[in-house]
C-alpha positions as CSV (number, residue, x, y, z in Angstrom):
1,M,80.7,-6.4,58.1
2,S,83.1,-3.6,58.9
3,K,84.1,-2.7,62.4
4,T,84.4,1.0,63.2
5,A,87.1,2.3,65.6
6,P,85.8,3.2,69.1
7,T,85.4,6.8,69.9
8,R,88.2,7.9,72.3
9,G,88.6,11.1,74.3
10,Y,91.0,12.4,71.6
11,T,89.0,11.4,68.6
12,A,87.8,14.9,67.8
13,S,91.3,16.4,68.0
14,K,93.1,13.4,66.5
15,G,94.5,15.4,63.6
16,D,96.0,18.1,65.9
17,L,97.4,15.4,68.1
18,Q,99.1,13.6,65.2
19,A,100.5,16.9,64.0
20,R,101.9,17.7,67.4
21,L,103.5,14.2,67.6
22,R,105.1,14.7,64.2
23,R,106.6,18.0,65.4
24,I,108.0,16.2,68.5
25,E,109.4,13.4,66.2
26,G,111.1,16.1,64.2
27,Q,112.6,17.6,67.4
28,V,114.0,14.2,68.4
29,R,115.6,13.9,64.9
30,G,117.0,17.4,65.5
31,I,118.7,16.2,68.7
32,E,120.1,13.3,66.9
33,R,121.7,15.7,64.3
34,M,123.0,17.9,67.2
35,V,124.7,14.9,68.7
36,D,126.1,13.9,65.3
37,E,127.4,17.5,64.9
38,D,129.0,17.4,68.4
39,R,126.9,20.4,69.6
40,Y,127.4,21.8,73.1
41,C,125.9,19.6,75.8
42,I,123.7,22.3,77.4
43,D,122.2,23.0,74.0
44,V,121.3,19.4,73.5
45,L,119.9,19.2,77.1
46,T,117.8,22.4,76.4
47,Q,116.2,20.7,73.4
48,I,115.5,17.5,75.4
49,S,113.7,19.7,78.0
50,A,111.6,21.3,75.2
51,I,110.6,17.8,74.0
52,Q,109.7,16.7,77.5
53,A,107.5,19.8,77.8
54,A,105.8,19.1,74.5
55,L,105.2,15.5,75.5
56,D,103.8,16.6,78.8
57,K,101.4,18.9,77.0
58,V,100.2,16.0,74.8
59,A,99.8,13.8,77.9
60,L,97.7,16.5,79.7
61,G,95.5,16.8,76.6
62,L,95.0,13.1,76.5
63,L,94.2,13.0,80.2
64,D,91.7,15.8,79.8
65,G,90.0,13.9,77.0
66,H,90.0,10.7,79.0
67,A,88.4,12.5,82.0
68,R,85.8,14.2,79.9
69,H,84.9,11.4,77.5
70,C,86.1,7.9,78.6
71,M,85.5,8.3,82.3
72,H,82.0,9.8,81.6
73,E,81.2,6.7,79.5
74,G,82.7,4.4,82.2
75,A,80.6,6.0,84.9
76,A,77.5,5.5,82.8
77,E,78.5,1.8,82.6
78,G,79.0,1.6,86.4
79,R,82.8,1.5,86.1
80,A,83.6,4.9,87.7
81,D,85.9,3.6,90.4
82,E,87.8,1.3,88.0
83,M,88.3,4.2,85.5
84,A,89.4,6.6,88.2
85,N,92.0,4.0,89.5
86,E,93.2,3.5,86.0
87,M,93.6,7.2,85.3
88,M,95.4,7.8,88.6
89,A,97.8,5.0,87.8
90,A,98.5,6.6,84.5
91,I,99.1,10.0,86.2
92,G,101.5,8.3,88.6
93,R,103.5,6.8,85.7
94,L,103.7,10.2,84.0
95,M,105.0,11.8,87.2
96,K,107.8,9.3,87.7
97,R,110.8,10.6,85.8
98,G,114.5,10.4,86.3
């Protein structure tokens, strides 16, 4: 008997999400090359900022999918408060930087 993967809030856009993450991975490798090439500090920092912005966009998309799909299912199962607390904790972790 085969077990199918559960449907997540990002399941419908999984391909787009994976493509975005691969681009971010490429950007990180680019920063590694910049450091290897002794590039100007501010240029490296600018690229790091771009990666953080790209990751934030991915995170917001995941939160949107979670709110629209996972929390909807959780509410139907009577777990609305638990799901809301879990999401708020995740948002709190995302907001803590530096």
